[in-house]
N, C-alpha and C positions, 0 to 999 in steps of 0.2 A: 326345514323349520323348527325353529330351538324349543327342548319343552317349558324353559324356565316364559312367565308372566314378560312383557317389560319393564312394571318399574322392577323387578329382581332383578331386570339384566341392567336396568340403570342402575340399582343403587352396588353391583358388583364392579360396572364401572366408576364409580361413586367411590368404593372400595380402593380401585387399584389407583387413581389422582391421589385418593389420599394419602395413600404410601408412598406413594414417589418422596415425601418429604421436599417441598417447592422449599428453593430462597425465597424473603422477601419481594429481593428483583421482579422475580420469576410469578408471582403470585398479585402480585401489580403493573407487569407487562400483558402476562396472559390471563388475568380474570375479569377484567374491564373486557378483555376484546374477546373473547367466548374460544381458545385455539380449542380448535377440536383434540380429545383425549390423543389418538393414537398419534400429533403433531407434542403434543407435551411430553409420551415417553419417550421420544428420539430425542427432543430435549435430555432431557435428561440424565437421559443412558452416555447420548454423545457429549453434557458434562460431565458426570463417572468417568468414562474413558482417558479426556484428556486429565482431571485430577492422575488415575492411575500412571499413564504418560510420567507425568512431570515428577511422578515423590518416584518412577523407578529409575527416570535419568536421573534421581540424585542418589537412588541406591547401589548402597556401598557394602559388596559379602564382606565378612568377617571373620576369618579363620579360626578355628577352636585350637589353644593350642592343648590338645585334652596326653 
């Protein structure tokens, strides 16, 4: 059993979703569909992982000549 009220838990969950910084397409796609928050988090993390992988592929290590 949680020591938080239902309202407190809902507010915490809303705070988490607000921090995801959803793109406009994600808001248009998932807002009206009522996508569960856990799935939204997973989608955002997957998107961030893809962005990081793309950045790493283009990463060039530069050696300093000090």
